[in-house]
DOPAVO-166810 format. One line per field, with one value per residue: x, y, z of N, C-alpha, C in turn. Coordinates in nm, 3 decimals. Layout:
% DOPAVO-166810
nx = [X|...]
ny = [Y|...]
nz = [Z|...]
cax = [X|...]
cay = [Y|...]
caz = [Z|...]
cx = [X|...]
cy = [Y|...]
cz = [Z|...]
This chain:
% DOPAVO-166810
nx = [11.578|11.650|11.573|11.513|11.441|11.242|11.038|10.968|10.917|10.654|10.487|10.450|10.299|10.099|9.801|9.514|9.161|8.875|8.546|8.401|8.537|8.585|8.675|8.871|9.096|9.103|9.231|9.446|9.587|9.630|9.803|10.024|10.100|10.110|10.325|10.556|10.761|11.028|11.104|10.976|11.165|11.352|11.254|11.266|11.275|10.931|10.649|10.404|10.109|9.970|9.679|9.343|9.075|8.822|8.604|8.564|8.342|8.197|8.343|8.533|8.518|8.726|8.836|9.052|9.220|9.396|9.720|9.923|10.065|10.032|9.891|9.618|9.410|9.146|8.980|8.711|8.685|8.546|8.486|8.767|9.002|9.172|9.455|9.615|9.882|9.817|10.047|10.139|9.998|10.103|10.262|10.147|10.236|10.430|10.271|10.107|10.319|10.382|10.141|10.120|10.343|10.274|10.049|10.181|10.341|10.145|10.058|10.291|10.348|10.095|10.158|10.309|10.577|10.752|10.723|10.782|10.762|11.015|11.102|10.915|10.971|11.219|11.154|10.986|11.119|11.319|11.142|11.050|11.237|11.255|11.092|11.253|11.284|11.061|10.867|10.903|10.686|10.502|10.601|10.494|10.213|10.163|10.248|10.038|9.819|9.898|9.899|9.608|9.541|9.628|9.467|9.242|9.304|9.318|9.067|8.970|8.866|9.048|9.018|8.979|9.026|9.320|9.316|9.108|9.195|9.430|9.280|9.057|9.077|9.214|9.129|9.154|9.423|9.520|9.403|9.541|9.795|9.917|9.810|9.852|9.662|9.351|9.154|8.851|8.535|8.197|7.940|7.807|7.659|7.307|7.067|6.840|6.923|7.095|7.125|7.120|6.951|7.069|7.277|7.157|6.997|7.251|7.356|7.120|7.124|7.382|7.354|7.150|7.247|7.474]
ny = [12.418|12.272|11.974|11.956|12.235|12.254|12.063|12.226|12.433|12.380|12.242|12.490|12.636|12.526|12.474|12.356|12.350|12.202|12.133|11.872|11.603|11.342|11.431|11.578|11.381|11.230|11.409|11.461|11.237|11.208|11.368|11.363|11.120|11.223|11.400|11.224|10.955|10.994|11.272|11.306|11.202|11.412|11.578|11.765|11.692|11.683|11.635|11.827|11.801|12.042|12.059|12.102|12.107|12.288|12.541|12.717|12.894|12.994|13.198|13.210|13.443|13.732|13.898|13.986|13.915|14.098|13.954|13.965|14.141|14.053|14.002|13.764|13.497|13.334|13.013|12.908|12.626|12.430|12.564|12.701|12.880|12.866|12.984|13.100|13.312|13.556|13.659|13.431|13.362|13.440|13.263|12.953|12.659|12.680|12.725|12.500|12.314|12.422|12.396|12.111|12.063|12.184|12.049|11.802|11.829|11.893|11.648|11.525|11.657|11.570|11.296|11.339|11.486|11.715|12.093|12.424|12.787|12.834|12.564|12.491|12.691|12.605|12.360|12.402|12.559|12.366|12.200|12.360|12.548|12.789|12.948|13.102|13.337|13.515|13.700|13.688|13.707|13.561|13.303|13.308|13.304|13.074|12.912|12.936|12.828|12.574|12.489|12.514|12.319|12.074|12.091|12.027|11.801|11.636|11.648|11.468|11.590|11.672|11.571|11.669|11.903|12.029|11.981|12.118|12.353|12.367|12.378|12.558|12.859|12.842|12.944|13.200|13.266|13.186|13.366|13.600|13.586|13.571|13.408|13.278|13.126|12.994|12.710|12.566|12.371|12.383|12.415|12.110|12.006|12.014|12.255|12.175|11.956|12.073|12.047|12.221|12.522|12.765|12.769|12.728|12.942|13.128|13.055|13.115|13.396|13.452|13.411|13.544|13.815|13.754]
nz = [9.495|9.830|9.994|10.269|10.274|10.084|10.213|10.427|10.314|10.214|10.421|10.569|10.395|10.233|10.350|10.511|10.589|10.761|10.868|10.922|11.100|10.975|10.691|10.758|10.870|10.645|10.470|10.578|10.562|10.319|10.247|10.349|10.222|9.963|10.025|10.035|10.124|10.086|10.112|10.364|10.495|10.539|10.764|11.039|11.400|11.546|11.330|11.204|11.069|10.843|10.848|10.999|11.192|11.184|11.159|10.907|10.803|11.021|11.201|11.498|11.770|11.738|11.941|12.190|12.500|12.760|12.924|13.163|13.018|12.771|12.474|12.431|12.298|12.420|12.577|12.689|12.946|13.089|13.329|13.356|13.238|12.930|12.731|12.428|12.308|12.137|11.944|11.850|11.647|11.387|11.354|11.237|11.259|11.426|11.644|11.689|11.761|12.005|12.136|12.168|12.335|12.568|12.632|12.669|12.888|13.106|13.125|13.211|13.472|13.598|13.618|13.842|13.801|13.958|13.920|13.815|13.723|13.637|13.568|13.393|13.163|13.099|12.995|12.800|12.601|12.509|12.393|12.210|12.041|11.900|12.040|12.185|12.094|12.140|12.344|12.700|12.854|12.735|12.776|13.030|12.984|12.878|13.061|13.236|13.107|13.089|13.350|13.429|13.216|13.369|13.603|13.499|13.371|13.623|13.697|13.537|13.325|13.086|12.789|12.540|12.547|12.468|12.197|12.092|12.157|11.980|11.748|11.739|11.718|11.448|11.189|11.246|11.305|11.053|10.882|10.938|10.769|10.435|10.105|9.820|9.649|9.682|9.757|9.744|9.800|9.694|9.949|10.058|10.236|10.305|10.405|10.540|10.691|10.898|11.246|11.479|11.589|11.606|11.433|11.197|11.179|11.171|10.930|10.751|10.782|10.667|10.418|10.303|10.349|10.170]
cax = [11.575|11.702|11.477|11.478|11.366|11.111|10.943|10.950|10.822|10.510|10.446|10.426|10.241|9.997|9.718|9.401|9.048|8.729|8.474|8.430|8.655|8.665|8.768|9.026|9.157|9.141|9.300|9.583|9.652|9.626|9.873|10.161|10.127|10.164|10.499|10.645|10.859|11.199|11.090|10.964|11.302|11.435|11.181|11.355|11.187|10.778|10.578|10.254|10.033|9.859|9.519|9.298|8.956|8.763|8.471|8.583|8.242|8.146|8.478|8.524|8.543|8.852|8.845|9.172|9.207|9.545|9.763|10.069|10.116|10.054|9.720|9.602|9.286|9.101|8.881|8.646|8.677|8.497|8.486|8.849|9.014|9.296|9.466|9.735|9.920|9.796|10.183|10.143|9.886|10.186|10.315|10.078|10.322|10.491|10.166|10.084|10.424|10.355|10.028|10.148|10.466|10.207|9.996|10.250|10.393|10.041|10.052|10.414|10.294|10.002|10.223|10.425|10.683|10.749|10.720|10.766|10.752|11.141|11.119|10.832|11.033|11.348|11.073|10.905|11.230|11.383|11.060|10.995|11.350|11.194|10.975|11.347|11.293|10.971|10.862|10.870|10.531|10.441|10.604|10.392|10.077|10.154|10.250|9.923|9.723|9.940|9.830|9.487|9.539|9.672|9.352|9.134|9.333|9.308|8.934|8.927|8.793|9.103|9.009|8.980|9.109|9.442|9.289|9.034|9.304|9.507|9.190|8.968|9.123|9.319|9.103|9.181|9.526|9.559|9.369|9.688|9.903|9.872|9.803|9.855|9.591|9.248|9.095|8.736|8.423|8.073|7.886|7.758|7.549|7.165|7.008|6.733|7.026|7.173|7.034|7.129|6.886|7.152|7.361|7.057|7.017|7.337|7.355|7.049|7.149|7.485|7.295|7.065|7.348|7.531]
cay = [12.429|12.169|11.847|11.988|12.367|12.255|12.027|12.333|12.567|12.283|12.269|12.638|12.718|12.442|12.450|12.294|12.338|12.136|12.107|11.747|11.515|11.235|11.505|11.637|11.258|11.173|11.512|11.442|11.115|11.230|11.523|11.274|11.049|11.306|11.438|11.078|10.898|11.024|11.416|11.318|11.184|11.526|11.632|11.762|11.690|11.635|11.673|11.869|11.829|12.166|12.054|12.176|12.061|12.447|12.599|12.832|13.013|13.044|13.209|13.244|13.580|13.772|13.987|13.955|13.999|14.117|13.870|13.972|14.249|13.990|13.961|13.645|13.455|13.239|12.933|12.844|12.475|12.378|12.689|12.689|12.951|12.821|13.084|13.102|13.447|13.632|13.682|13.279|13.377|13.426|13.123|12.843|12.557|12.717|12.732|12.348|12.240|12.490|12.321|11.981|12.064|12.239|11.936|11.684|11.915|11.889|11.499|11.502|11.726|11.485|11.165|11.345|11.555|11.865|12.185|12.535|12.823|12.810|12.428|12.530|12.764|12.519|12.231|12.444|12.619|12.253|12.125|12.454|12.611|12.906|13.043|13.188|13.459|13.578|13.766|13.609|13.707|13.428|13.217|13.299|13.281|12.917|12.799|12.930|12.734|12.459|12.441|12.491|12.182|11.984|12.068|11.958|11.629|11.579|11.643|11.391|11.673|11.705|11.479|11.727|12.070|12.042|11.951|12.216|12.494|12.395|12.378|12.640|12.971|12.837|13.027|13.361|13.251|13.162|13.525|13.718|13.543|13.565|13.307|13.292|13.053|12.958|12.608|12.506|12.335|12.425|12.341|12.004|11.976|12.090|12.343|12.093|11.872|12.125|12.053|12.313|12.624|12.885|12.770|12.745|13.112|13.182|13.037|13.203|13.523|13.471|13.370|13.658|13.907|13.785]
caz = [9.679|9.877|10.017|10.396|10.266|10.021|10.318|10.509|10.254|10.177|10.536|10.602|10.289|10.213|10.461|10.492|10.728|10.712|10.966|10.941|11.107|10.859|10.619|10.816|10.895|10.491|10.397|10.630|10.522|10.171|10.255|10.415|10.121|9.851|10.055|10.002|10.211|10.045|10.139|10.489|10.596|10.572|10.875|11.190|11.524|11.526|11.225|11.191|10.924|10.876|10.808|11.087|11.214|11.243|11.073|10.815|10.774|11.142|11.271|11.644|11.791|11.705|12.072|12.284|12.626|12.807|13.032|13.215|12.940|12.627|12.418|12.437|12.288|12.525|12.540|12.819|12.940|13.217|13.432|13.362|13.104|12.863|12.661|12.355|12.292|11.954|11.860|11.792|11.527|11.297|11.320|11.271|11.278|11.597|11.761|11.699|11.827|12.146|12.217|12.193|12.417|12.696|12.675|12.736|13.011|13.183|13.155|13.331|13.607|13.654|13.662|13.965|13.797|14.037|13.844|13.886|13.611|13.583|13.509|13.247|13.087|13.057|12.942|12.658|12.535|12.493|12.303|12.076|12.046|11.832|12.153|12.247|12.034|12.164|12.471|12.815|12.866|12.634|12.829|13.156|12.941|12.835|13.175|13.300|13.022|13.122|13.502|13.428|13.180|13.501|13.660|13.400|13.407|13.747|13.716|13.423|13.225|12.968|12.679|12.398|12.553|12.409|12.057|12.073|12.157|11.877|11.609|11.733|11.641|11.333|11.090|11.281|11.267|10.916|10.804|10.936|10.661|10.270|10.038|9.672|9.602|9.789|9.662|9.815|9.699|9.749|10.074|10.060|10.341|10.291|10.509|10.645|10.754|11.027|11.369|11.534|11.537|11.646|11.323|11.089|11.208|11.128|10.805|10.664|10.776|10.590|10.255|10.281|10.317|10.036]
cx = [11.605|11.588|11.438|11.399|11.254|11.010|10.907|10.849|10.695|10.439|10.393|10.354|10.124|9.918|9.559|9.281|8.934|8.665|8.423|8.525|8.699|8.734|8.873|9.125|9.216|9.251|9.458|9.667|9.717|9.783|10.037|10.193|10.205|10.296|10.584|10.708|10.999|11.193|11.077|11.088|11.396|11.382|11.296|11.230|11.003|10.738|10.457|10.211|9.945|9.727|9.442|9.134|8.872|8.667|8.507|8.480|8.203|8.295|8.449|8.568|8.705|8.921|8.944|9.123|9.400|9.593|9.886|10.113|10.125|9.912|9.740|9.433|9.262|9.009|8.833|8.649|8.633|8.512|8.631|8.901|9.156|9.321|9.609|9.770|9.900|9.930|10.209|10.082|9.998|10.258|10.266|10.114|10.380|10.382|10.088|10.194|10.428|10.245|10.048|10.228|10.372|10.146|10.050|10.302|10.295|10.053|10.172|10.393|10.171|10.051|10.326|10.547|10.652|10.760|10.716|10.765|10.926|11.148|11.045|10.892|11.153|11.266|11.061|11.022|11.309|11.283|11.049|11.114|11.337|11.141|11.123|11.336|11.169|10.983|10.838|10.753|10.440|10.448|10.500|10.235|10.062|10.154|10.099|9.821|9.764|9.894|9.714|9.438|9.543|9.559|9.279|9.170|9.319|9.191|8.869|8.862|8.907|9.080|9.004|9.039|9.186|9.421|9.207|9.134|9.388|9.448|9.123|8.998|9.214|9.272|9.159|9.317|9.593|9.528|9.475|9.793|9.843|9.903|9.796|9.737|9.472|9.169|8.976|8.638|8.303|8.000|7.803|7.641|7.391|7.136|6.949|6.802|7.088|7.066|7.035|7.057|6.959|7.244|7.294|7.041|7.116|7.381|7.246|7.068|7.275|7.420|7.229|7.167|7.433|7.443]
cy = [12.250|12.087|11.929|12.130|12.332|12.174|12.090|12.418|12.470|12.307|12.398|12.696|12.638|12.421|12.422|12.304|12.274|12.120|11.967|11.674|11.402|11.303|11.527|11.509|11.251|11.250|11.505|11.328|11.128|11.304|11.435|11.152|11.123|11.371|11.352|11.076|10.974|11.192|11.394|11.256|11.325|11.638|11.631|11.770|11.624|11.694|11.711|11.896|11.946|12.122|12.053|12.152|12.190|12.473|12.729|12.928|13.066|13.087|13.250|13.369|13.624|13.835|13.885|13.992|13.993|14.023|13.871|14.059|14.147|13.958|13.816|13.594|13.341|13.142|12.905|12.687|12.452|12.462|12.733|12.773|12.887|12.917|13.049|13.244|13.436|13.623|13.529|13.289|13.388|13.354|12.982|12.703|12.571|12.673|12.552|12.303|12.317|12.403|12.179|11.983|12.093|12.113|11.830|11.704|11.873|11.743|11.454|11.527|11.592|11.343|11.195|11.411|11.694|11.967|12.310|12.642|12.830|12.694|12.444|12.570|12.684|12.409|12.266|12.495|12.465|12.200|12.237|12.558|12.753|13.006|13.119|13.316|13.559|13.628|13.678|13.615|13.604|13.338|13.166|13.272|13.093|12.852|12.823|12.834|12.580|12.399|12.426|12.332|12.048|11.952|12.024|11.800|11.564|11.593|11.543|11.478|11.696|11.585|11.545|11.874|12.129|12.045|12.081|12.333|12.499|12.432|12.521|12.796|12.966|12.943|13.176|13.359|13.290|13.289|13.635|13.691|13.567|13.466|13.337|13.257|12.986|12.863|12.562|12.444|12.393|12.349|12.213|11.968|12.064|12.137|12.253|12.000|11.929|12.155|12.135|12.457|12.720|12.874|12.780|12.891|13.180|13.184|13.131|13.349|13.575|13.468|13.512|13.795|13.929|13.798]
cz = [9.726|9.947|10.141|10.381|10.188|10.108|10.382|10.464|10.241|10.300|10.591|10.532|10.218|10.333|10.443|10.600|10.677|10.880|10.998|10.978|11.027|10.778|10.622|10.840|10.702|10.426|10.471|10.608|10.399|10.136|10.265|10.275|9.981|9.905|10.026|10.081|10.200|10.113|10.310|10.587|10.597|10.695|10.989|11.322|11.447|11.398|11.242|11.082|10.917|10.819|10.953|11.083|11.279|11.128|11.022|10.790|10.911|11.230|11.428|11.654|11.772|11.874|12.131|12.401|12.675|12.935|13.064|13.081|12.771|12.593|12.415|12.345|12.371|12.503|12.686|12.816|13.091|13.342|13.442|13.241|13.026|12.728|12.552|12.291|12.137|11.875|11.781|11.648|11.386|11.241|11.355|11.340|11.441|11.716|11.780|11.791|11.990|12.237|12.239|12.326|12.576|12.726|12.748|12.882|13.124|13.235|13.240|13.464|13.675|13.734|13.792|13.955|13.864|13.926|13.882|13.735|13.554|13.506|13.344|13.127|12.999|12.927|12.798|12.550|12.464|12.373|12.189|12.098|11.973|11.952|12.207|12.193|12.057|12.317|12.610|12.880|12.829|12.691|12.955|13.122|12.932|12.983|13.257|13.240|13.066|13.284|13.519|13.338|13.309|13.591|13.615|13.424|13.531|13.797|13.603|13.334|13.096|12.862|12.559|12.430|12.467|12.232|12.015|12.062|12.054|11.728|11.622|11.685|11.502|11.224|11.112|11.250|11.143|10.824|10.849|10.841|10.537|10.207|9.885|9.613|9.706|9.678|9.763|9.712|9.776|9.844|10.038|10.125|10.323|10.420|10.588|10.729|10.905|11.137|11.453|11.513|11.524|11.510|11.194|11.050|11.123|10.945|10.690|10.670|10.685|10.421|10.222|10.258|10.196|9.940]
């Protein structure tokens, strides 16, 4: 296997999840160190380290809505809705690149760039060429999300929403795929240290059911 193919294979198949931010940071750093400088030289464009901040036990709802003929997952953001097309669930790394591009586009618009759907389509295609193979309705859904990110940014509310959009549904996205091996460790957090009453209730029900 050529180095570039090996790099893409690793990034597409070695994936991690953790609910603790520090654990995610350490894992991402370890991931990059393990890849090594020589292999990283073969990357094309931005590199997304597939280690995500998400709860693999308490999964988000898998319910979708339909927007413009496209099934989407949605996240409520300060009274607005951010959506990501369900079809992107089959392409986790592509979804990451798309969210980054949508967020950058929103920042450009806030800084004064005039835009419309045609410009957005051109912009997003240039940033993520693989989107050309997907339905135009997906572009429209992403444009909807981009405009809401612009709104949130103008209201000084866009501090974490792009990050949340990238990570929140990742367990569901990854559940659509097949993995040869799953590696995990026993939960280290004592039940008595869980502050949320609702989460305590969820964990207790999970333990009793099992």
